[in-house]
N, C-alpha and C positions, 0 to 999 in steps of 0.2 A: 725368244719367249722367256717368261719368268715363271718360276715355281715358288710357292710358299708352303711352310710347314709349321704347325704348332706342336711344341714339345709336350709329351705326356699323353695320358689317355684321352679318348674322345669325350668322355663324361667325367667331370671332376667333381668329387664330393668334398665339401669343406665346411667346417663348423662355423656358425655365426660368431662374429667378433674377432676372427683371425684375419691374417693378411693374405690376399690372393695375388699370385704372380703368374702371369701368362706370358710365355716367351715365344715369339714368332721369328722364324728365320727364312731367308729367301736366297735364290740363285738365279742369275740372269745370264743368258748366252750372248747378249750383245753389249752389256755394259756392267762395270763393277759398281756403278752408282744407280740406286733405285730407292723408292720410298715404301715404307711399311706403315700402315695406319690401322687402328682398331675402331670398331663400331659395335653397338649392341642392338640386335634385332628387337623390334617392338618396344623401343624405349631408348633412353639416353644413357650414356656412361655415368656411373655414380659421381657426385660432385667432387669427391676428394681423390679422384684417380690421378695417376701420373703416367706419362708415356715417353719412352726414350729408346731409340734404336730397336724398335720392334718389341720391347718389353713393356707390358701393361701391368701396373701395380695398383691394387685397390686395398687400402688399409681398412680395418674394422668393418669387414663385409657383413651385410645383413640379409635376411631371407628375401627381401624384396629386390635385392641385387642379382638374384639368380636368373638364369636365362641362357640364350644363345649369343656367344661372342664371336665376331668375324674379324679375321685379319686380312687386309687387302694389300697387295703389292703391285706396283706398276713401274715400268722401265721406259716410258715414252712410246713404246710400240705395243705393249700388251699388258693385260691385267689378269691377276690370278688371286683367288681367295681360298681361305681355309677356315673352318669353324670348329668350335668346341662348346659343349654344354656344361654350365656350372650349376650345381645343385648345392644350395646353402642349407645345411641342417640347423634347425633352431637350437639354441643353446639349452642344455638340459639343466633345469633348476631343481634343487632339493625340495622335497615335500614330505611331510610327516606321514607315517603309516595310517591306514584305515582298515580295521580288522572286520572280517565276517566269518561266521562258522556255519558249516553245513553238515547235517541238518541243524536247524535252529535249536531243537531239543529232541530228545529220544526217549522212548519207553520200550523196554525189552523185558523178557522173562529171564529168570535165573538160568544160567548156563548158555544163554545166547551170546554171540559175539557183539561187540560194540565198536563202531567206527565213527569218529568225528574228523572233519577236515577243516583246518584253520587256514585262512588265506588272508593276505595283507597286501594292499597296494602301497607304493611309496618308493622314493628314490633318495639315497641308495637303497638297495634291496634290504628290507627289514629282517632282523633276526627274530625268530619265533621261539616262544617258550610256553609250556603248558603246566597248569597246577590246579589244585582245588581252590575255590574262591574264598573259603572260610579262612579266618585269621588264626585258626588253631593249629596250622601246619599239619593237617591230616596227611598221612602217608598214602601215596598212590598204591594201588594193587601191584604187588611185585611182578605179576605177569603182564602188566600194562606196559605199553611202549609208545614213545612219541618221537617222530622223525622231524627235526627242525627243517630239513631240506624240503620235504613234501608237505609238512604241516599236518600229517595224519597221526591222530591218537587212536590206539587200538587196544581193546581188551578181548582176548580170545574167548573167555568164558566169564560172563558177568556174575558177580556175587551181590547179595543184598547189601553188603557193606560198601559196594561201589556207588550206591545211590547218593548223589551229592551234586552240588553246584560247582562247575568247573570254569576256568578262565584261561583264555589264550591272550598272550601279551606279545606285542610286536614293537620293536624299537630300531631306530636308525639315528644318524647324526642330526636329522631334522626334527625329531620328536619321538613320541611313543603313543600307543593306543592299545586298548584292550576291549574284549567282549566276553560275556558270560553265556553259558549254556547249562542245561540241567539234564541229568540222567536219572530216570525213574527205573528201578528194577523191581519187577513184580514177582512176588513169591507165589508159587503155584497153589499152595494151600490157602493162603490168606486172601489172594486176589483171583480166585478161580473164575469170577465173573468176567474177567478180562478176555478169556478165551471165547466167551459167548458173544460179547458185545463188539469186539474188535476184529477187523479183517485186514490182513497184510495186503498192501497194494499190489496190483499187477499193471503192466504197461505194454502196449503194442503200437508200433508206428506203421502207418500205411501211406505210401509204399515203403518197402524196406530198402530199396535202392532206386536211384534215378539217374538216367543218362540224358543230359540236356545240352543245349547249345546257348552261346552268349545271347543276352537280350531277352531270353524267355522268363516266364514266371513259374515258380514251383510252389507247391503247397504240401506240407506234411502234417497229418492229423495223428495226434497221440491219444489212443483210447485207453482209459485207465479205469480200474475198479478198486474197491476197498471201502472200509468203514472205520472211522469217519472218512468222508470224501477226501481223497488225497489232493494236496497242492502240487502243481505242475510247473516245472521250469525247464528251459532248454539251454544246453551248452554246445560249443563248437570246437572240434579238434581238427586243425588244419589251417591252411591259408598263410600268407606272409604279408608283412607290412612293407613299406617302401624300402626300408633298409634291410629287409630279409629276416627280421625277428619273428619269432613264433607268436601266433595270436591265440594260443590255446585258451579255451574257456569263454572268450568274448564272442558274442554273436556279431556277424558283419553289419555294417551300417545300413545296408539295403534290405535288412530283414525286419520283420515285425511279428510279435506274438499276440494273438487274440484268443483268450481262453486257453485251450489245449492245442491250438493250431499255429504252426510256424509257417509264415509266408515270406518268400524271398523274391523280390522283383528285380527285373533287369540284371539277371545273374551274369557274373563275369568269372575269370579264371581264379580270382582269389576266394571265390565261394566253394571251390573244391574242398572236400573233406568229409568228416563224419559228424553228424548232428545227433546229440543224445537227449532224449526226453527222460527226465527224472521225476518220478511220482513219489511223494512222501506223505505219510501221516504218522500218528503217534505210535503205530505198531510196526513200522518198518519202511523200507525204501525199495523201489523197483526201477529198472532202467530198460530202455529200448532204443535202438540205434537205426539210423538210415545214412547211407553213403550217397553223396552227390558228386557226380562226375560231369565236368563242364568241358566239352571239346577235347578231353584228354589233357587238360592244362595242368598247371602246377598243383601238386598234391593228388592228381588223378592216378589211376592204376597204371597207365602206360607211360607216365612221366614225360608228357609231351613238352615241347619247347615253350619258353616264356614269350608271351605276346604282349605288346604294349597297346594301351587304349587310353584316350583322353578322358578326363573326369566327366561324369554326368551327375548333377547335383539338384536337389530340391529341398525345400524347407517346409516342415509341418509344425503347426497349422499355418496355412498361407495368410490367414487373417484371423485375429481374435481380439476380444474385448475383455480386459481384466479389471477387476474392482481395485481401486486405489488401496494400497496397504497389503494386498495379497501377493502371492508368489507367482511369477510368470516363468514359462519354460518354452523354448523353441528347440526343435531337433533338426539337424542337418543330415540328410540322407545322401551319401555320395558313393559312387562306384567308379571304377577305372583301374588300370594296371600300369605301373605299380600303384598300390593303394594311395589315394590322394591324401595330402596333408590338409587339414581343415583349419580355417581361421574365421573369426567373426569380426564384423565392423558395423557401425551405425552411421547412416548418412547424416552429415552435418553435425556430428557429435562423436564422442569417444566412448569406448567401453572400458570402464575402470575396474579391473579385477580386485582392487583393494577397497572398493567402495561397497556396492551391493551386487556386483556382477560376478558370476562364477562360470567358468568354462569347464565342463566335465565331459571329456571325450567328445562326442558329437552333439552334446547339449549345451545350450546357453541358458543359464538360470539367473533370474533377477529376483532378489529378495526384496520384499516390501516395496512394491511398485509405486512410483510417484508419477505426478503429471508430466515431469520432464522426461520420463522414460517412453512417452508416446513417440512413435515414429517408425521408420523403415529400417529393418535389420537385414544385413546381407551375410550369407555364408559363402565363403570362397574356398573352392577345392582346387588343389594344384598338384600336379605331378610332372615328370619330365616331358610328358607328351602334351601338356597344355594346361589351361586355367578355365574354370567354369564358375559362374556366380548364380545364386538364387536368392530371392528376397522374400520377406514376410512383413506385414504391417500389423503393429500392435496399437490398439486404442485403449485409453485409460478411462474408466468410469469413475468420476470424481465422487469422493465422500468427504463430508465435513461435519465436525462435531457441532451439534445444535448450540445456539447461544440464547441466553435469557436476558431480557431487558427489564430492568427494575424501575418502577415509577420513582419520580424525583420527589424529594421533600423540599419545600420552599418556606423559608422564613422571610416575610416581607414586612417592611416598616413604612407606615404612612405618617408623614410628618407635616407639621404646619409651622408657620412663623415667618416673621419679616424682620430682617432679610432672611433669605432661605438658609436654614441651618446646615451645618456640616454633620454628616451621619457616619458613625463608626460602630462596627461589630467587634466583640471580643468574647472569650470564654470566661465564665465567672471564676474558675480556678486558676486563671492566668496561663493555662497551657495553650499551645499552638493549635491552629486548625489542622485537621487531617487533610490528606490530598483529595478527599472526597468533596470538600467544601469549596465553593466559589463565591466571592463577594462582588457584587456589581451595584454600587451606590447603596441604596437602602435594602437591597435584595440579597439574602443569604441563601444559597442554593446548594443542595447535595445531589451529586450525580448518582451516588449509591450510598448505602448506609451499612455500617458495621458497629460492633459494640463500642469502638473507640470514639464514635460520634455522639454517644449518649452523654447528656449533661445539661447544664444551664448556660444559655447564651444571653449576653447583655448588649442592648443597643443604646447608644448615647447620641444625643443631638445637641448641638451648641451653635449659638450665634452671638451677636453683640449684646443681645438682650438677656442672655442667660443660658442655662444648661438643663437638660432633662434626660432621664434614663428610664428604661423599662427592660424587663427580662422575660424570657420564655424557656420552658423546660422541655427537652426532647428525650422521651423514654419509650420503651417498647414492652409490650406485654410478653410474658414468658409462655411459650407454647410447649406443652409436654411432647415428648417424642418417644419412639420405640426403638429398640435395638435387638437384633437377632444375634444370639450368642455364637452361632456357628458361622464359619467363613463361607463366602460364595466364590466359585461354585462348590457345591457339596457333592462329592462323588461316592457312590456306593455300588456294590455288586448286587445282581439279581438275587432275591430271596433273603437279603439281609434285613435286619431290624433298624429302623430310622427313628431318631428322636430329635426334633427341632424345638428350640426354646426361644421365646421372645419375652423381653422385659420392658416395662413401661416406666417412665420417670414420673408419671402422674400419681398424685396422692389425693384421694377424694376429699377427705376432711369435710369442710363446709362448702366446697366448690361444686358440689353436685356429682351425680353418677357418671361413670365412664364405661365404654364398651370396648373390650379387647377381643380380637377375633383373628382366625386364620382363614385364608381362602386361596384357591389355586387360580392363577391368572389365565391359564390356557383355556379353560372352559367355564370360568366363572363360578365353579362349584364352591360353596362356602362350607367350612367345617365349624360348627358351633357346638358348644358343650351341651346345649339342650336339644339340638336337632341334628342327628347324624343320619345321612342317607343310608338306606338299607343296602344299597349296592356298594357301600364303602365300609363294610364291616371290618376291614383291615385297618381303618383309620379311626383315630379318636383324638379328641382335644380336651385337655383339662385346664381350667383357669383357677388360679389361686392368687388372691390379692392383685399384685401388679405383674403377674407372670402367666403366660399362656404357653402350653406345651402341646405340640402336634406329634403323635406317634403313628408310625405306619409299620404294620406287621408284614413280613415276607414281601418286600417291595418288588414290583414288577415293572417291565418297560413302559407301560402306559402311565406310570407315576412320574415319568419325566416331565419337567416343566418349571415354571416360575411360581413360587409360593410367597404369599404376601401376609405379613402380620400388620394389622391396622388398628388404630386407636381413634375412637370418637369420644370427645370430652367437651364440656362447656367452654374450655379455654382454646379449643381448636382441634383439628384433626391432623394425624401424621401416620406414616406407614414406612416399612422397610421391606425389601424383597431379597429372596435368596433363590438361586438356581439349583435345582436338584437334578443330577445326572445319574441315570441308572446304566451301569456298564455291563453288557452281556459278556459271556465267555468268548474270548477272542483267540486268534491263532498266534498271539504273541508268545515270546519266550516266557515260560513260567518264572515268576519272580514275586517278591514282595516289594512294594513301592510306598514311600511316604509322600503324602500330598504336598507338604511344604518342607523344604530342606531347612529353612530357618523360620521359626515361629516367634514373633515379637509381641509381647503383651505387657500391660501395665501392672505394677505391683498391686495386689489386692483383688485382681480380676480373675477370670477363669481362663485357663490355658487348655487347648486341645491339640494333641499330636495324633494325626490319623494315618493309619497304615492299612493297605489293602493288598489282596492277592490278585495277580493277573495270569492269564494264559493256561489255567488248568482247572478242572472240576474236582480234583482230588481234595480231600479234607485237610487243609492246611491250618494248623492251630497257630494263632498269633499271640506272642508274648512280648512285653516291654521290659527292658532293663535299663539301668543307668550306667554310664561309663565308669570305669575304675572301681567296679563292684560297690558303688555307693547305693544305698537303699533308695527306693522310690519315695517321694514326699508322703507324709502321713495322710494328707487330704487328697490322695490320688486314687483312681480306679480305672480298670480296663474293661471296656465293653465293646464287643463287635469290632475289635481291632483299633479302637480309639482310646488313647491315654488321656484322661481328664484330670486336671489338677485345679481344685477350687482354692480361692484365696491365695494365689500364687505369691511366693516370696522371692526376694532377690537371690537368696541362696539356692533356689531351685534352678537357677540358670545352669546350662551345661549341655553335654551331649547325651542323647538317649538313643537306644538301639531297638529296632523292631526285629524280632526273631521269628522265623517260620519253621514249624515242625510238622512232619507228616503224621497225621492221625493222633499222635500222642506227644504232649510237651516233654515227656521223659525220653522220647526217642532221639535219634540223631538230628541235629539242626541242619536244615537245608539252605535257608536264606537268611540274609542279614542286611539291614539297611539303617542308615543313621539320619537323625534329625537333631537340630540344635534349638534349644529354648533360650531366648533372650528376654530377661525381665528388666523393664525400665522403670523409672520413677513414676509415681502416680500422675496420670495425665489430667490436666484441667480441661474439662469439656468446654469446647468453644460455645459461647452464647449463640443461641439460635434466634436471629432477629427476623421477625415476620411482621409485615405491615398488613393489618387486617383489612383496611379499605384498599380498593384498587388504586387509589391515589390519595395521599394524605397531604393536605395543605393547611399549614398553621399560619394564620394571619395574625401578626402582632401589630396592634395599633399603639403607636407611641404618640400620645396627645401632648403636645408641647404648648404650654401657655407662655407666650413671650410678652414681656412688657417693654415698652419703649422707654429709654432713658428720659426722665423729665416728666413721665406720666404718672409716677407713683404718688406724687403730692396732689 
């Protein structure tokens, strides 16, 4: 009989890209000569392998080469086998940090403790630092502490001077990232109303403990109270990945959060551990915990043995239709022990992470979906106990920008003469035809028209009897147009004052009267200077010369919509639209934001730099300054967070800062954001060419009187 043996452990872990060497030895009781061969179960050996004297070598091994390898030995009388499992770990690539802070912002009373936790993903592990966000190098409270290892910033007893915007910064060899948060510190005397209006959250989870078995479904409900209504999130402490690393903080792939309820389906050993419900509002944070024990498995109280299970996988949603240009997302839900490794593929195509595809944990994200993204996507889950696949179908709803067809202009020449004359078109000034013009015999045709086609065109006809010419002029009437001075979309906060200005290029003179007006497109309501609807007392329109101004006092959410400035004149009609967006108070991090980081305007026109407050109802005073302590331009003013500069000059270019102060511009600055103004040369407005008739056909008749030689006498 023969016996074979594979050196080393039964399960071999090896990083991708390295060389795998498996050595098999054998002994035979009947002969010193025997054969040793290698095979791979459920597949073939990698193409680049080599085998000699029982030693199998695979250079540059990849994750798909993992699996069960079998060494077979035979000595003409008997056969023996031995097997080993090869697990190929994907190579770890560096990636830049991504920072988050919990809670996103905090409001406390004087004397209360303050705790922020800064967390950052990234490889290698990022280094964390904490500072105030202002550039004036404000010194932190001497009693404050920051632990880079845990990311926890702590103040044992808050002071009014601690009220500030803070920033956590993370860096590693692949890059850096930062995120800001805000600490509001309420003075008991000045903000006594806080104690009346706000309630610190409470949290309670039912049940508080759960003993379950594999394959079951569990549900944990977190009951919270507080004012304003707290936001709820769940974290998980426990469980292990395939390589045994800690999964603290991340919810398992087979879990889902709907509202305040955490549901875990098809539970397995890696779900063992403690689940924490965290309720937060602007007045504090509360936590409640529940412990899940699965069959006494890993992380359980009794520390039972590790059990293996093959992957079970599904993809959500299984089918979806996404509008072209929007973002698409698929989630792979996988369970098994050890925790399966997840990979994505697309049937008959490739997933390109450097294009628009991004794999984030168990999610596949596709930015700006295109028609070619339609198809079947497969999530593959694999561990040492097996492989499982699940698929989803993505349909794309096509969107296409509308096209406009312009009527053609035709210059046609009718000629006579014997013999038939030769016809030629040219421009009177000797310039070349534009690409819009096409000549076909005596027909000069324009597929479309712009200002470069305007001018005089000459037709000449010539035969043996003589030559004749005629000309036609192609010109366009000037249609007046309107221009709204503010940019679209125009974002404002609820209860702010809004002023929209519209300017017309029409000058009445002797050309008759014109009517300039504002109306809202959403419901057709028209605001005119003479007729203001009684229900719209907050709205008013003033019209002076060629300018119409719409003013809205204390703007409300129902003022959202498209506003149209229209002009009716004897020379034609025109209009321009602007979208007004009323933003309500949100749960975002308090901050001041500029609408456009770079504002480009022409010299001599009006420049507007808009700044607005997000994420807080507190009274934040907005102030604008210029970089390097340069004074604001003489023709500037600040209204409702907007810096307006009339008749802007090239020397007004540069950086401007929007500053946010709490209650009083003489108090401590909390927020700061930058905008850049770029002033360019005076722009020449493009001619607006409009054909008044639906189709304009100019027929040029070139009458040629041809005399035969010999008939003149």
